[in-house]
Structures are given as structure tokens and as C-alpha cells.
C-alpha positions as CSV (number, residue, x, y, z in Angstrom):
1,M,-44.9,-13.3,-36.9
2,G,-43.6,-12.2,-39.9
3,R,-40.6,-10.1,-40.7
4,S,-40.7,-6.7,-39.3
5,R,-41.8,-3.9,-41.6
6,Y,-38.9,-1.6,-39.9
7,I,-35.9,-1.8,-41.9
8,I,-32.7,0.1,-41.8
9,T,-33.1,2.6,-44.5
10,E,-29.8,4.1,-44.4
11,P,-27.3,1.7,-42.9
12,D,-24.5,4.6,-42.3
13,K,-26.6,6.8,-40.2
14,P,-27.8,6.4,-36.4
15,H,-30.7,4.2,-35.8
16,F,-32.6,3.3,-32.7
17,L,-33.2,-0.4,-32.5
18,T,-35.0,-2.9,-30.7
19,C,-34.5,-6.8,-30.3
20,T,-36.9,-8.8,-28.5
21,I,-36.6,-12.5,-27.5
22,V,-39.2,-14.8,-28.6
23,E,-42.2,-15.2,-26.5
24,W,-40.7,-12.2,-24.5
25,L,-39.0,-15.0,-22.3
26,P,-36.9,-13.2,-19.3
27,I,-33.4,-14.5,-20.6
28,F,-31.4,-11.3,-19.5
29,T,-32.2,-11.9,-15.9
30,R,-29.1,-14.0,-16.0
31,P,-25.8,-12.1,-16.0
32,D,-23.9,-14.5,-18.1
33,A,-26.4,-14.1,-20.9
34,V,-26.2,-10.2,-20.6
35,N,-22.4,-10.5,-20.8
36,I,-22.5,-12.1,-24.1
37,L,-24.4,-8.9,-25.4
38,L,-22.1,-6.6,-23.8
39,D,-19.0,-8.6,-25.2
40,C,-20.5,-8.6,-28.7
41,W,-21.0,-4.8,-28.8
42,A,-17.4,-4.4,-27.6
43,F,-16.0,-6.5,-30.2
44,Q,-18.0,-4.9,-33.0
45,R,-17.2,-1.3,-31.7
46,K,-13.3,-2.5,-32.0
47,H,-13.5,-4.6,-35.1
48,S,-16.6,-3.7,-37.3
49,G,-16.9,0.0,-37.0
50,L,-19.9,0.1,-34.7
51,K,-20.7,3.3,-33.1
52,L,-23.0,2.6,-30.0
53,Y,-24.5,5.6,-28.7
54,G,-26.6,4.1,-26.1
55,Y,-28.3,0.9,-24.8
56,I,-30.6,-0.8,-22.4
57,I,-30.8,-4.3,-21.8
58,L,-34.2,-5.4,-19.9
59,E,-35.3,-8.8,-18.9
60,N,-36.5,-9.8,-22.5
61,H,-35.8,-7.3,-24.9
62,L,-33.1,-4.5,-25.5
63,H,-33.0,-1.0,-27.1
64,F,-29.9,0.5,-28.7
65,I,-28.8,3.3,-30.9
66,A,-26.1,2.7,-33.2
67,Q,-24.4,3.4,-36.4
68,A,-22.0,1.6,-38.9
69,E,-21.0,1.7,-42.5
70,R,-23.1,-1.5,-42.7
71,L,-25.5,-1.1,-39.7
72,D,-27.7,-3.9,-41.1
73,K,-24.9,-6.3,-41.5
74,C,-23.7,-5.5,-37.8
75,V,-27.5,-5.9,-36.3
76,S,-27.5,-9.3,-38.3
77,Q,-24.2,-10.6,-36.8
78,F,-24.9,-9.4,-33.4
79,K,-28.3,-11.0,-33.4
80,S,-26.7,-14.6,-34.9
81,Y,-23.9,-14.4,-32.7
82,T,-25.5,-13.7,-29.3
83,A,-28.4,-16.0,-30.2
84,R,-25.7,-18.9,-30.6
85,K,-23.6,-18.3,-27.7
86,I,-26.6,-17.9,-25.5
87,I,-28.1,-21.2,-26.5
88,D,-24.7,-22.9,-26.4
89,D,-24.6,-21.5,-22.6
90,F,-27.9,-23.1,-21.9
91,K,-26.9,-26.4,-23.4
92,D,-24.0,-26.5,-21.3
93,R,-26.0,-25.9,-18.3
94,K,-28.8,-28.2,-19.3
95,I,-31.5,-25.3,-18.8
96,E,-34.0,-27.7,-20.6
97,S,-37.3,-25.6,-20.0
98,I,-35.9,-22.4,-21.8
99,L,-34.5,-24.7,-24.4
100,Q,-37.7,-26.3,-25.2
101,R,-39.8,-23.0,-25.5
102,L,-36.9,-21.7,-27.9
103,A,-37.3,-25.1,-30.0
104,F,-41.0,-24.7,-29.8
105,A,-40.8,-20.9,-31.0
106,K,-38.6,-21.9,-33.8
107,K,-41.3,-24.2,-35.5
108,A,-43.3,-21.0,-36.6
109,H,-40.2,-19.3,-38.1
110,K,-37.3,-21.5,-38.9
111,K,-36.5,-24.5,-40.8
112,D,-32.8,-24.3,-40.8
113,R,-32.1,-24.7,-37.0
114,E,-33.1,-26.1,-34.0
115,Y,-33.8,-23.0,-32.0
116,Q,-35.3,-19.6,-32.4
117,F,-33.9,-16.9,-29.9
118,W,-34.9,-13.4,-31.2
119,Q,-37.9,-12.3,-32.9
120,E,-37.7,-11.4,-36.4
121,G,-36.8,-7.9,-37.3
122,S,-35.2,-5.2,-35.2
123,H,-37.8,-2.3,-35.2
124,A,-35.2,0.0,-36.8
125,E,-36.2,3.8,-36.7
126,L,-33.6,6.4,-38.5
127,I,-32.5,9.0,-36.1
128,L,-33.3,12.0,-38.2
129,N,-31.9,14.9,-35.9
130,E,-30.3,16.0,-32.6
131,D,-33.7,16.4,-31.1
132,M,-34.9,12.8,-32.0
133,M,-31.5,11.4,-30.7
134,R,-31.9,13.1,-27.4
135,Q,-35.5,11.8,-27.1
136,K,-34.5,8.2,-28.0
137,L,-31.5,8.4,-25.2
138,D,-33.9,9.7,-22.7
139,Y,-36.3,6.9,-23.5
140,I,-33.6,4.3,-23.3
141,H,-32.2,5.5,-20.1
142,G,-35.8,6.4,-18.5
143,N,-37.1,3.1,-19.3
144,P,-36.2,1.0,-15.7
145,V,-37.2,4.2,-14.0
146,K,-40.5,4.2,-15.6
147,R,-40.8,0.5,-14.9
148,G,-40.0,1.1,-11.1
149,Y,-37.1,-0.7,-11.1
150,V,-34.6,2.0,-10.1
151,N,-35.3,5.6,-8.8
152,K,-32.4,7.1,-11.3
153,A,-31.5,5.9,-14.6
154,E,-27.8,5.6,-13.9
155,H,-28.4,3.1,-11.3
156,W,-29.7,0.2,-13.9
157,R,-26.6,-1.7,-14.4
158,Y,-27.3,-3.0,-18.0
159,S,-27.7,0.4,-19.4
160,S,-25.5,3.3,-21.1
161,A,-27.0,5.6,-18.5
162,S,-24.1,5.5,-16.1
163,N,-21.6,6.2,-19.2
164,Y,-23.5,9.5,-19.6
165,F,-24.5,10.5,-15.8
166,E,-21.2,9.2,-14.2
167,G,-18.7,9.0,-17.0
168,E,-18.2,5.2,-16.9
169,G,-20.2,2.2,-17.7
170,L,-20.0,-1.7,-18.2
171,I,-18.5,-1.2,-21.7
172,D,-17.2,1.8,-23.5
173,I,-19.9,3.6,-25.7
174,D,-19.7,6.6,-28.3
175,R,-21.2,9.4,-26.4
176,W,-23.6,11.4,-28.2
177,V,-22.4,15.0,-27.3
């Protein structure tokens, strides 16, 4: 699969983004892998000026709404850092079956590394107005309900829904008013 046709058109404006693991591998069923994502977002909020308005992490992909002066750079750093940390964790734990799949997926995309973790691109959509922001937040938070994983959005642990419905989540976000 080639590079995505979706690009971050206005890097200082909020965008709805999707990041997917190659071959749709269910990596985020592992809490350690999810924690790497959450820690990275928390770091970027503190040190890179990232505004994170909402997120959901499912077993093989994630959606988030974010804004930064250089959102394209933040997303690139997020994907690079999280891929490296998760792959290193798999190496440490000797999770060979997944590492072999990531190595195989790499052959179609990369020549400069041993593994491919994320699919190319981030499926970025510029948030044009308040209605679109609300629609995307509702989509993100409703995703696990629609799939039948939980009855209420705020019950999905790896989501910003609890930040909106209960006031506190696993990490701080920049609530959209």
C-alpha cells in the first residue's frame, strides 16, 4: 500500500486522524503497548505543544483529534517513537510471531529498517467547524459501543470518553467545549 492521499493540510488546525497497524494486527490488546501510546501523547502535550481533543485506541488502530503548530511533525514523531518502543518491547519479551509478521510487512514498504509497524499515512481530515468536531468526537467515543464492546462510551478504558463524561481519564486531554 502506498502513501495515503490524506494529508495534514493546515498543521496548526485540529485534524481527525487514524493510524492503523500493518496487517490490522491486534497489538493494542496488550496494556503495555497501549501505555506507550498514552505516555507519548502525554509527553507531546507537555513538550511539543500538542492539543489532544479526543482519542480512542482499539485493538488494531486508533483515532484521535489533535492540533499543534506542526501537527505533521507531531504525528510523525508519535508514529516513529511508538513503533520503536513497542517493537523493542516485543523483542525484549521474545514475541517472535508478531515480530515475524512486522518483518514480513516491512518488505513491501521499507528498505531502511527491519520492521514495519504502522501503515503508511494517517488519514488526516481537517476539522472545519464546531459541528464537525462534535461529529468526530461522537464517532470516536461511540466506536466501541457500536462494535458491542461496551454499553456506554465512557466504559471503554482506552478512550477520552471518560474525560468528557466523567471528568477524568487515563491521560489529560484538551477538552473541546
